[in-house]
C-alpha positions as CSV (number, residue, x, y, z in Angstrom):
1,M,99.9,78.6,114.3
2,F,97.5,77.4,111.6
3,S,97.4,78.4,107.9
4,V,95.5,78.1,104.9
5,R,96.8,78.9,101.3
6,K,94.8,79.5,98.1
7,K,95.9,80.2,94.5
8,F,94.1,82.7,92.4
9,S,94.7,83.8,88.7
10,F,94.3,86.7,86.6
11,A,95.6,88.2,83.4
12,A,96.8,92.0,83.1
13,A,99.0,94.4,81.7
14,H,101.4,96.9,83.4
15,R,104.2,98.8,82.8
16,L,107.0,100.0,85.1
17,A,107.2,103.6,83.8
18,Q,109.9,104.6,86.7
19,L,112.4,102.3,84.7
20,P,115.0,103.7,82.4
21,E,114.4,104.1,78.7
22,G,115.0,100.9,76.8
23,H,114.5,98.7,80.0
24,K,112.2,96.0,78.5
25,C,109.6,96.3,81.7
26,A,109.1,100.1,80.9
27,N,107.0,99.0,77.9
28,L,103.6,98.1,78.2
29,H,103.3,94.3,78.6
30,G,101.0,91.5,80.2
31,H,101.4,88.5,82.1
32,N,99.4,85.7,83.3
33,W,99.6,86.2,87.1
34,N,99.1,83.6,89.9
35,V,98.7,84.9,93.2
36,Y,99.2,82.5,96.3
37,V,97.8,83.7,99.5
38,T,98.5,82.2,102.9
39,I,96.3,83.3,105.8
40,Q,97.6,82.3,109.3
41,A,95.4,82.4,112.4
42,E,96.4,81.4,116.1
43,Y,93.0,79.7,116.6
44,L,90.4,77.8,114.3
45,D,87.0,79.0,113.9
46,D,83.8,76.5,115.5
47,Y,84.0,74.6,112.3
48,G,87.9,73.8,112.5
49,F,88.7,76.5,109.7
50,V,91.4,79.3,109.8
51,I,88.8,80.5,107.1
52,D,86.1,78.6,105.0
53,F,87.7,78.3,101.4
54,G,84.4,79.2,99.9
55,E,84.8,82.7,101.6
56,L,88.0,83.5,99.6
57,K,85.7,83.2,96.5
58,E,85.0,87.0,97.4
59,F,88.6,87.8,96.9
60,Q,88.6,86.1,93.2
61,K,85.3,88.3,92.4
62,W,87.4,91.6,93.5
63,L,90.2,90.4,91.3
64,D,87.9,89.5,88.4
65,E,85.7,92.7,88.7
66,Y,88.8,95.2,88.9
67,I,92.0,93.4,87.9
68,D,91.5,90.8,85.7
69,H,92.0,91.7,81.9
70,S,92.8,95.4,82.8
71,V,95.8,97.4,82.2
72,I,97.3,98.4,85.8
73,I,98.2,101.9,85.7
74,W,100.6,103.9,88.1
75,V,99.0,107.2,88.9
76,N,102.3,108.8,88.1
77,D,102.7,107.3,84.7
78,N,101.8,110.4,82.6
79,L,101.8,108.4,79.4
80,L,99.4,105.7,80.3
81,S,97.3,107.8,82.8
82,G,96.8,110.4,80.0
83,L,96.2,108.2,77.3
84,L,94.1,105.2,78.6
85,G,92.4,107.3,81.4
86,K,90.7,109.4,78.6
87,A,89.1,106.8,77.1
88,P,86.7,105.2,79.5
89,G,84.8,102.3,78.3
90,Y,87.4,101.3,75.8
91,F,90.1,100.2,78.4
92,K,89.6,98.4,81.7
93,C,92.1,100.4,83.8
94,F,93.1,99.9,87.5
95,F,94.9,102.7,89.0
96,M,97.6,102.4,91.6
97,K,99.2,104.8,93.7
98,D,102.1,102.9,94.1
99,I,104.4,101.3,91.0
100,P,102.5,98.4,89.6
101,S,105.5,96.1,90.5
102,A,104.8,92.6,91.5
103,E,106.3,93.4,95.0
104,N,103.6,96.2,95.4
105,L,100.8,94.2,93.8
106,A,101.4,91.8,96.6
107,K,101.2,94.3,99.3
108,L,97.9,95.6,97.6
109,F,96.3,91.9,97.8
110,A,97.5,91.4,101.1
111,D,95.9,94.7,102.4
112,K,92.9,94.2,100.4
113,I,92.2,90.5,102.1
114,Y,92.9,91.9,105.3
115,H,90.3,94.3,105.1
116,M,88.0,92.0,103.3
117,Y,88.5,89.1,106.2
118,S,89.5,90.6,109.3
119,D,86.1,91.0,111.0
120,M,85.5,87.3,110.5
121,V,89.1,85.9,110.8
122,D,91.4,86.1,113.9
123,I,94.2,86.8,111.4
124,R,98.0,86.9,112.7
125,S,99.5,87.4,109.2
126,I,98.8,87.3,105.4
127,Y,101.5,86.3,103.1
128,V,100.9,86.6,99.3
129,E,103.1,85.8,96.6
130,V,102.9,87.1,93.1
131,E,104.2,84.9,90.5
132,E,104.4,87.2,87.0
133,S,106.0,84.4,85.3
134,E,107.3,80.9,86.4
135,N,110.8,82.4,87.4
136,N,109.8,85.7,88.6
137,I,107.9,85.8,92.0
138,A,107.5,88.6,94.6
139,S,105.9,88.4,98.0
140,Y,104.7,90.7,100.9
141,T,103.8,89.5,104.6
142,L,101.4,91.5,106.4
143,T,101.6,90.7,109.9
144,V,99.0,91.6,112.4
145,G,99.7,91.9,116.4
146,G,98.0,89.6,118.7
147,D,96.4,90.0,122.0
């Protein structure tokens, strides 16, 4: 199995509204996030690549457009959804159907990468690590069945 790994970065705020009152992560707070993406393929393309690293710039563009310098909001967070969702143009918001934990962001990014690149790469797996701080890293593996 061949693999490539690329690092992406963005800054964003989130809040884990499902946590009990008094938990520090229930407060709105931000991180300078790092995302490490590993794509595995059984075969290389005609150029000898799993994927051309230049092609992965499209994922960074998506991060920049929708996630970077945003407030990542769980749609069931009534406080932030109500407050920030009613001020379009004042706040850059990204709404998630899942709680915006590092684990769920890793899954979101793996799914996004699969949909962006599965037509051009024979992807076998996508492994995403989301680092919200140097000591706190979550991951998700998307495995795709072979022939």
